[in-house]
N, C-alpha and C positions, 0 to 999 in steps of 0.2 A: 876404463874404456874411453877412447877418444871422443870428444864432443862432436856431435853432428849438427850443431846449430850455431848461428851467429846472430847478433843483435845490432840494430841501428837505432839511433835516437830520432824520433819524429817530433812534430809540434804537439806536445802534450801527452805523448804516449811513446812506448818502445815497441819496435817491430822485431820479432824473432823469427828467423827463417830456418826451418828444419830441412836438412838435406834430404830430398826425396819424400818429404812429409808436409804437414800442414804449417802454414804461416800463422804465428800468434801475434796478437796485439794486446798490450797490457798498459794500463794507465801509469803515468809517472807517479811515484810515491804511493803506489797501490799497496794495500795490505796483502794482496795475493802474491805469493812467491812462485818462483819457477823451480820445478823439479826436473832433474835429469835422470832419465831411465833408459837404459840400453843406448845411451848416447844422445837421445832425443829430449827436447824440451816439452814440458807439460805444465799447465797451470795448476797450482795447488790451491783450489778454491776453498777447501775445507781447512787448510792450514795444519794438516796432520803430519806433513812430511812424508806421507805415503800416497802412492797413486791409486785412486779408486776408479771404478769403471766409467763413471760419467765424465771424468777428467781425461780419459784416455782416447785421444782422437783416432787411434788405430782401430777401435771397435766400431761396430755398426751403429747407426743412429738409433735403431730400435733398442739395442742393448743399453746404450747410454741413457736414453729416455726412461727406460724401465728402471734402471738403477736409481736415477735421481727421483723419479716419481715415488719410489718406495722409501726414499730417505727423508724427503721434506715434510715439514709439519702441515697440519691442516690449515693453519693460518697462511702458510706460503701457498698452498693449493688454492685457498680462497682468493688470494691476491692474483694468482694466475688466471682465475676465472673472471676477473674484472677486465673491462675494455674501456679505457678512459673516454671522457667527454672530449669534444673537439678542442684542439690546442692551437692557439695563435702564437706564433714565434716571430717577434716578441708579442706580448699581450698588450697591444695598443690599438688606438683607432676607435671608430664608432661601434665596432662589434665587441669591444673589450668587455662591455657591461654584461653581455650574454655569454661570451666564451672566454673571458679574460682571466687575469690573475694579478697577483701583487708581487712586489720585490721588496723584501724586508718591510712588509706592511704598507708599502706605498705603491701608487700607480706607477706604471713604467715611465710616464712623462715626468713624474716628481722624483723618481728614485735615482736617476743618473746611471742606471744599469746599462751594461752592454746589451745589444739586441739578442745575443745568443745565451745570455744567462738564464738559468732555470728559475721559474717562478717559485714562490713559497709553496704553492699547491702541488707543483710537480715534485718538489723535494719530499713533500709529505706523502704523496701517494706512492712514490717509489720506495721510501724507507718504512713508513708506518703501515700503509695498506698493502705493500708488497706488489703493487701493480707492475706488470711487465709488458702490457699491450697498450700502446699509446697511439691515439688517432691524431694525426697532424692535419690541420687545415691550412693555416697560413704559414708561409715561409718568406721572410723578407728578401732573401737572396741565397745563392748557393753557399756563400761563405758563412752566413748565419746558420744555415742548415748543418753544415759540416761541424762548426764549432759547438753548436747546441747538441748535436748527436754525440760528439765526443765527451761532452760534459755529463749528459744523462747516462751514457754507457759507463763512465767512470764511477758514477754514483751507484749504479746497479751492480757493478763488479765488486764494489766494496760493501755490499749489503747482503746479508743472509748467505745464500748458497752461490752468489755470484751470477745469478741468472740474468742474461742480457735483456735489454729492452727490445721488443719486437715492434718497431714503429710501423705505422700503416697510413694509408691515404685512400680517400675516395678518389674517383677519376680526376686527374688534374692536368690532362693534356688537351682540354677543350680549346677550340680555336676561335669560337665566336666571341664577340665583345661582351656578351652577357653570360658567358660560360659560368656555371654555378660556382666552381671552385677557383678557376683561373682569375676571376674578377678581383680576388683579394690576395693573389699569390704573386710573389716578386721574383721567384727564380726564373731564369730565361729558358724554360723547358720547351722542347719542341711542341708544335701545335698540330693536332690531327683532327680529322673528321670525327664526329661523335658516333655513337652506336648505329643509329639509323643511317648516318652518312656513310659509314664504312660498308653497310649493307648495300647502299646504292652503287658501290663499285662492283657488286656481284662477284667479288674475288677474295676468298679466304686468305690468299697469299699476302694481301695487303694487311690483313689483321694479324697474321703471323709476324710480319715484319714490324708492325706496331708493337706487338708484345715483346719482341727482342730488344727493340730500341727503348721502349718505355721502361722495361725492367733495368736496363743499364743505367738510365737516368735515375730511377728510383733508388737503386743501390748506391749511386753516387751522392744521393741526398740522405742516405741512412734509412731508407724505407724498405722493409723486407716483407710486407704483406699488402697486397692490393685488395681493397674492398670492392672487387669487381671480378669478372664482367657481370653485367645485368642481362641474364639470359631468359627472362620472362617472355613468353610468346605474347606479343602485343595485339591480341585479338579484339581489344576494346579501344576503338579509335579516339575516345574522349579522355583517356587516362593521361594525367599530367606527366607521367614518367615515360610516355611512349617514345620520345626521341632518344632516350638512353638505351633502348633495347636494340636488338638486331632485327626487329620487325615481327611479322606474324607467320612467316614461312618456316615450317618446322625444320626441314633439312638444312636450309640456309643457317638458321640459328644453331643447329647442331654443329655444322662445319665451322662457323665463326667462333663458337664456344671452344671447340678443340684447338683452333689456331691461336686464339687468345691465351688460353691456359698453357699450351705448349710453349708459346713464345715467352711468357713470363717466367714459368717455372724451371725451364731447362738450363742447366749448366753443361755446356758441351765438354765432352771428354771424360765425364765421370760415369761410373758403372751404372748408377741408377738415375742419372739425370739431375740429381740434387747437388748443390754446392754453393760456392761463394758468389755466383752470378744469379742465383735463383731468387725469385720473389714468389712467395705463397699467393695463390689466388683464392679469394672467398667468393664463390659464385652465389648469385642471388637472383630471385628470392624463391626458395622452395616453399610449396610445390607449384609455384607460379603465382604472380601477383597481377597479371594483366587482364583479369576478368572481374574487376571491381564493378559492382552494380552501378549502371548509368555513368560510369567513368569517374565516380567520386573516389578520391584516394584515401588510403587507410592511415596516412599521417594524422588524420582528423577523425573525430568520433563519427562525423556524418558520412564517412566513407569506409567504415570498418568491415563491410561485408563483401566477400568475393562470392560470385554466383555462377551456376553452371546450367543455364537453361537449355543448352545443347547436349547435356550429359557428356561433356568432352574432357573430363578431368584427366584421363590417361594421356591425352595428346600433350598436355602441358608438362608432363613428366619427362618427355623425350629429350629436351635439351639437356637435362641432367643425366638420364640413364644412357642415352646414346652419344652424348657430347662430353660434358664435364666429368662424368664418371668413367669414360672410356676413351681416354686420350691416346693419340697416336704416339706421343713421345714416351720416354722412359719413366717419367714420374707417375704415369698411370692414371691419376685422377686429381681433380682439384683438391687442394689440401684442406679447404674449409667451405662450409655452406652457411648461408644466412636465410632463415625463413622470413617471410614477409609479415607485416603487422596484421594482415587480414585474418578475419574469421572465414575459413573456407566453408561456407554455409552448407550444412547437410552432408558434408563429405566424411565425417567420422562415423563409419558404419559399424564400428566395434563398441565404442563406449558412449556414442551418442552425444558427445560434447560439442557445443558451439562456442569455442574459445579461440583466442589468437593462435596462429600456427605454432609459435614457440611453446605454447602451453598444451598443445594437443598431443597426447601420448600416442594416439593412433598414427598420426602423420609422422612424428619423429621416431619414436621407438619401434613401432610395428612396421610402418611402411619404409621409412628411410633407412633405419638401422638393420632391421631383420630381413624384410622382403627384398630390398634393393641392395643390402650388404654394404652400405657406406659406413666406414669406421673413422672418417676424418673428423675434424672439429666442427661442431655445430654452434654457431654464435648467434644470439638473438639480434634483431634489429635494435636500433638505439632507443633507449628510454621506455622499454615495455614494462619495466617493473615499477616505474614511477606513477604517482597518482594522476588522475585525469584532471583536466581544467574545468573551469566554471561554466563553460558553454560548449556547444558542439563544435564550434569553429576554433576554439582555443588551441594553440600549439603548446601541448604539455605532454604528460605521460600518456602511453598508449597501451594500457593494460586491458585490452579488449576482452570482454567475457569474464574477467576476474577482478573487476573494479571493486568488489566488496572485500577482497582480501587485503591483508597487510603486505608491506613490501617483502618481509621475510617469507610469508606464505607464498607469495608469487615466485620468489626465487626457488623455493622448494618444489613448487608445482612444475616449473620449467625443468628442474633437475630430474624430477620423476618422469617427465616427458622424454628425456634423453639429451637435453641441452648441456653443453660444456661451458659456455661463456656468456657473459651478460654485457651487451653493448651499451655504452654511455653511463657506466656506473664506476666511479672512482672509490666508492666507500665500501669497505670490506664488512662492515657490521651486519648488514642483512644476510650476507652469505654465511657468516659464522652462526647467526641465529638459525638459518635454514639447516645448517649442519646439526645443531643441537636438536631441532625439531625432528630431523630425520632419524637421529639416534633413538629418540623416544618412540618413533613410529616403527622403525625397521631394525633397531639394534645397532650398536656401535660398530660391530664387525662388518655388517652389510653396507653401512653408510661409508665406512672407511674405504672399502673396496670400490664403491661407486665414485667417490671423490678422486681416488688415485687413478681410476680409469680415465677420467677427464684430464687429470694432470699429465698422464702419459701422452695423450693426443696433443695437448698444448705444447708440451716440451719437445715432442718429436718435430714439430714445425720450426722450432727455434734451432734445434740441432741441425736440421737438414740445410738450413741456409748459412751455416758456418759461423753463426754469431758467437758461439761459445769459444771459438778460436780467435776470431778477430772482428769485433764490432766497430772498430775505429776507421775513420776516413782520412785520406790524404787530401788536403785542400787543393793542391795543384792538380791532382788527378781528377777530382770532382769538378773543378772549374772547367777543365778541358773536355769533360764528358757531357755535362748538362747543357743542352742547347747548342752543341757543337754544330758547325755548318752542315755537315753531312746529315745529321739527325733532323735538323730544321728543314732541309730540302726534302727529305723523305716524307716528313709530316705535311709539308705544303703540297706535295704531289698527291697525297691522299685527299686533301681538301679539293683540289682541282678535279680529281677523278669522281668525286661524289656529286658535284653540281649537276643538276638535271634540267635540260631544256625541254619544255613541254609544248611550246608554241613559237613559231617563227614565221608569221604571216608575211608573204611577199619577200622572204629572206632579208628582213630588216637587220638581222644580226649576221655577221659581226658589225658593230659600229666602227666607223673610221675614227681613229685617235685624233684628238685635236679639235673635233667639232664642238659646237656650243651645246651644252645640255643644261636643262633646268631640273632641279631635284627638290621637290616640296618637303617641307618639314612635317613631322608627325605630331599628332595629339592623341593622348591616351587618357581616358577617364580613370578615376581611382577604382582600384579593385583590391581584393585581399591577396597579399603576396604569399610566398612560401611559409613565412612565419605567422601568417594570418593577420598581418598589420596592413592597414589601408595605405596604399602607395601614394595617395594624393593625385590630383590631376597633373599630367605631365605634358609639356610642350617640348619636343626634342628634335634635334637635327639628326637624321640617320647617320650611322657610322660611315656608311658609304659615301656620304657627301664630303667628308673630310679628305678621303683618299682619292675621290674622283678627279681632283685637280691635277693629279699626276698623269691622268689619261686624257682629260678633256678640258675645255674652257667652261667653267661652271658660271652660269649667268643668273641674274637676279629675277628675271621674269620669263614666263613661257613664250612671250612674243619674240624675245631675242633668240630663242633656242632653236637648234636644228632637230633636237629630240628631247623628250621628257623621260626621266629615269625615276621611277617610283620604288623606293625601298619600303616594303610593308612586312607585316608579320601575320601568321595565321591567327584566326580569331582568339581573343583572350577572354575567358569566362570562368567562373567558379560556380559549382553546383550547389551552393548553399548561401542563403542571404539572411543575415541576422535581422535586417529591417523587416523582412517578411515575417519572421518569427515574432518580432516585437509588435507587429500589426495584427497578430492573432493567427497567422498561418503556421505551417509546419516548419518553415525555413527552407524546405527543399525546392529547388528550382532547376531547370534544365541546364546542363553544360551545352553550350551552343557552339557549333563549328561553322556558323555563318556570321556575317557582320551585322546584318539588319536585325531588328527585333524579331524574336522567334517565340512562337507559342507552341508548346508541346502537346498538340492535339491527339497524337497517336502514341504517347508514352505509355509504358506498361502500368497497369493498375489491377490489383494492388501490387506493391513491390514484392519481389521474391523474399527479401530478407529485411529485418528491422528489429528494433528493440534496443533500448539504451537506458541506463540509469537517469539520464538527463531528460528523457522523454516519456510522455504518458501514452504513447501510441507506437504501433509497430509498422504502419503503412507509410513508407517513405516515397510514395508516388508523387509526381509533380505534374500529372496530366492537367492540361489547361493553363499551366503557369507560363510566364514570360521570362525571357532573359535577352539581353543585348550585349554584344561583344564590347569590351572596354575600348577596343581600338577600331570602332566602327568608322572613324575618320579615315583609316587607311583606305577603305573602299571609296569614300568620298574623294580622296586625293586622286585615285586612278580615274574615276569618272570625270572629275573636273579637268584632269590633264587631257583626256580624250576630247573634251569639249574645246579646250583652249588651243590645242595643237593643230586642230583641223586635219590636213592630210599628212602632217609630219608625225613620225612614229612615237608611240608610247611603249616603253619597255618597263615591265614590272618584275621586280625581284622579291620573291616571298621567302622569308625565313620560316620554314615549315616545321613546326613543333608537333603538330598533329595533322592527320588527314583533315581536309577542310572542304567546304562547299565552294567550288570554283565558279559555279554558274553565275554568281553575282558579279564576279570580277573579270573573268576571261573575255567576255565580248567587248570590253572596253580597252583591251591592251593588244598591241600588235605582236609583242614577244613576251613570253612568260617563262621565267627562270625560277626554279626552286632550289634552295640550299637549306641544309639541315643544321646550321650553326657553324659556318666557316668564316674566315676572315674576309673583310670587304675586298681586299686585294685579289683574292681568289675569284670572287664573283666578277670583278672588273677585268681580270685576265680572260675570263670566258666571254664576256660581252664584247670585248675588243678583238677577240680571235687570237690572242696570244696563246691560248690553249683551246683545243677543240672539245666541246662538251661530250662526255661519254657516260655520265651517270644515268642509271635506270631507276624508275620508281620502285622502291622496295615496299610499297604500300598501295592501297587502293584510295582513289579520290572519289568520295560519294557524290551521287547525282543531287541529293538534297538531304535535308535533315530527317525526312520521314524514313529513308533507307537506313539512316543511323539509328533511329529509335527502334526499327524493326529487326536490326541485326542482333545476334546473340553474343553476349559478352565473351563467351568461351570458344567461339567458333571463328575460324579464319576465313577470310575471303568470302564473306556472305553479304556484301553490299553491291547494289547496282551502281556502276561507275559512270562518271560524267563523260559525255562526248562533246568536244568543242566544235566551233564553227568550221574548222578545217576537216572535221570528220574523224578526228583522233580520239580514242577512248583512253582515259587516264586510269589505266589499270596496272596492276603489278607487272613489272618488266618493260613498261613503255618509257621511251626517251628518244630524244632527237640529237643529231649533230647538225652541222651546217648544210649537209647534203640531203637530210630528210630523216625518216624514222630509222632508228638503229636496229639492225638485224644481224647480230653476230653470235659467236659460239656460246656466249654467256647465257643466252636465252634458252639454250638446250640444257644448260646445267641446272637451272632452277625455273620451274614453271608452276602455274597454279594447278596443273593436273597432278603434281606430286601430292597436293593436299586433298584435292577433290576426288582422287582415286579414279 
């Protein structure tokens, strides 16, 4: 029979184009040979010389995944169940100690290795531990991403059954200068508004466009799974992950979740929506993580409990049931789900367990799997099987509720709950041990069926994205895709659309370009950062100061200036103080959303939830305790500028990471602009009128901290909102342009009445 395929040599791999069929990529010098069947080319992963179902790209993804899941060994399945720790590519710099690796036993700097070479650890976990899910954090450049991807795929292709690497990423399109992942990322990816910023547009079409563009850039970097979107309802204003959500409005979050997942997962022109352009989405965090008690986050032992004082558990399921599990596009539902670290306190009505969500059989097996009918991948959040740290604030393992178990016992308990995959674990040993323990408990046959069910789900997501056919990247195509001008412009437009003008007294905005402005520096006292390390006191120049010279004449004193421009951040605080513990207290203090010292006189007592192996008490109340924002000086700057400038205007730009008490700040500023993590240029384009502000508040701004303490963690829109000196109430949906308060069709799309009934 006449051959229906042709091959061309690429940089490090061979491309095989089947006439009217799938395009194959195969590494140069690969042990995998090509079979010709009915004139078409297929990869002979098994080396048998015969085509088996999983090698046949003409069959359905489901048939192929089932065939391979039935073939592979338990060791291979255990490897599939692992999701690597964060990878730095290359493994260099100040974070290498925590997330790094070695090259032939040496550090990157000592080794002379190329930046795209695989680390010793990456080679080991691909070959020995059979890991196929790799979490990428740092990428030095697009070229490094392409060459590293092609190396790791070649290694995977020549290992075992040839299962490709399913590389993934946390969100990496953040625009702000302090964006969590972009701060250490080198590829020139397009920059977009973050979750709450996208919600400020009140337009799901912007999110859909983001998904389509971001997925194209992800695929060009070799990334086929997005550990996003974060669709928790942000009903607790103090939560440190508030800014990455779509807010607390249920229908808005539902619509944004659909748009995001459809944009990422859909390959146009295919029967079921899946294909070479698709990126799996892993929605998080089931069953919602936005109701952590008093805003304390479950990355830390002091924040392990989610509470439901408003009995509003069901509302938090809707972004999943009505959004991510009910997509408008052909792919139907998000391909994976991540439970949060939290113990959903008192929510296990069947078994009565207070354990982390990934260990909770009621939440995963009974609710998610059986009642809600979700059959995609369930992957734990990172590090839940690892041991806890020495203190409540230590950033370590997060095995909440099962601290007394061994690592292997924790893996088994999560498997019993219905989990398929373990985030942040490169080591196959505890999974193999969990398999052995399961065989003793349930029998080998039942355990084998259970493991192969997870293998099927995991393999299905790899087949759907076309990785078995061609996991290799063309450098020129990738360079032309990642951060191309059209994508960057779309991202920048999303930033502009998110910026929200709250106050414009006497129409001081827009400012005339070229005038003299004074921009005070900031001072931030030391606080515990994300990794629970003290930041040290910081004196910093705002990022906006550097870029302001492109718009204004930046002067050295307020007296010279025509206007003062203050760049500030919403109050920074942590709800746990090791010094308080050392002084004989419980360690628990209020998370404050105001700058000045705050005493929590109306805080809940006793706490709803508590109890920890590191503590001899269960009441985590902090009533009567004090806390002060680390960046209290931000408020001082605004007040001082009002004093110094006299009748000349003071404009304040707030990077809003959480709702905050504006009563301290608003009276001292003539114009008040909030942004949710965008570039300084976007803010300056708004201030100068190059772009008319159109963002709307996707949140409530509380009148004071008492309303924050009295609101219920699981209930949306239950705060009294602040009213400014102009008579404007800073509530959901409020925003201004240069003509006044915005009143357009978006306000009919999403209102508080949707929530309040």
